Every structure is written in structure tokens, then in C-alpha cells.
C-alpha positions in Angstrom: 91.0 -21.3 -92.1 92.6 -24.1 -94.1 92.5 -23.9 -97.9 91.8 -26.9 -100.1 92.1 -27.6 -103.9 89.6 -30.2 -105.2 90.2 -31.6 -108.7 87.4 -33.3 -110.4 88.5 -35.9 -113.0 86.8 -38.1 -115.6 88.1 -41.2 -117.4 87.9 -40.9 -121.2 89.3 -43.2 -123.9 91.4 -42.0 -126.8 91.2 -43.3 -130.3 93.5 -46.2 -129.5 91.4 -47.3 -126.6 93.7 -46.1 -123.8 92.1 -44.6 -120.7 93.0 -41.0 -119.8 92.2 -39.2 -116.6 91.0 -35.8 -117.7 90.7 -32.8 -115.4 87.2 -31.5 -115.6 87.6 -28.6 -113.2 89.5 -27.4 -110.1 87.6 -25.9 -107.3 89.3 -24.2 -104.4 87.6 -23.6 -101.1 88.4 -22.4 -97.5 86.9 -24.8 -95.0 87.6 -26.2 -91.5 88.4 -29.8 -92.6 88.6 -32.2 -95.6 85.0 -33.3 -95.3 83.6 -29.8 -95.3 85.9 -28.8 -98.2 84.7 -31.8 -100.2 81.0 -31.0 -99.6 81.5 -27.3 -100.5 83.5 -28.2 -103.6 80.9 -30.7 -104.8 78.2 -28.1 -104.5 80.3 -25.4 -106.2 81.2 -27.9 -109.0 77.5 -28.6 -109.6 76.6 -24.9 -109.6 79.4 -24.1 -112.1 78.5 -27.0 -114.4 74.7 -26.4 -114.0 74.1 -30.0 -112.9 72.5 -31.7 -109.8 75.0 -34.6 -109.4 78.7 -34.1 -109.7 79.1 -37.7 -111.0 77.4 -36.6 -114.2 80.6 -34.8 -115.2 83.3 -36.5 -113.2 84.3 -40.0 -112.0 86.3 -39.0 -108.9 87.8 -36.1 -107.1 91.2 -35.5 -105.5 91.5 -33.2 -102.5 94.7 -31.5 -101.3 95.4 -28.9 -98.6 97.2 -25.9 -100.1 98.9 -22.8 -98.8 97.7 -20.4 -101.6 94.6 -20.3 -103.7 95.0 -20.1 -107.5 94.9 -16.6 -108.9 92.7 -17.6 -111.8 89.3 -19.3 -112.3 89.0 -23.0 -111.7 88.9 -24.5 -115.2 91.8 -26.9 -115.9 94.5 -25.8 -118.3 95.6 -28.0 -121.2 98.6 -29.4 -119.4 96.3 -30.8 -116.7 93.9 -32.1 -119.3 96.5 -34.2 -121.0 98.0 -35.7 -117.8 97.2 -39.3 -117.4 
């Protein structure tokens, strides 16, 4: 079954007023297609964040098909958090 990495991002503003795209969480799933992977990742994100709507903690998501799943849990590291 195909594997997908879904990255949830939120726009925040720094002290100079510049917008930054901050990685909130990465969720990886195995699903049959992009749409199924997106739905599963949204539900898992909500469960992990203890929320009912993923838009409460993120503004958008990016989905990519991958060959290998991450070996570690799905919280973003500092390098991803500072990427803009």
C-alpha cells in the first residue's frame, strides 16, 4: 500500500511582522490514494492534538508520497519549524 507524509503548517508572524510557515506536525499514513491519506492524516492530527477541527492548529497541509516512513514520532524538528 502506498505511503504518504502529510505536513500540517500554520502561518505565524515574527517580531518584525514577517510571515513564517511553521510546521505543526508531520503525520505519516499508509493508504490507497491521496484522498484517503489526507482524510486519515486529518483525523490522526486531530486525535494527536486533542481537537475536533484540524484548522484550529494549522492553516494548510502538504501531502507527499514517500518510499519509507519516518523512524520517529511525527512532531516537527527545529529545522522544519524555522523553514519559511
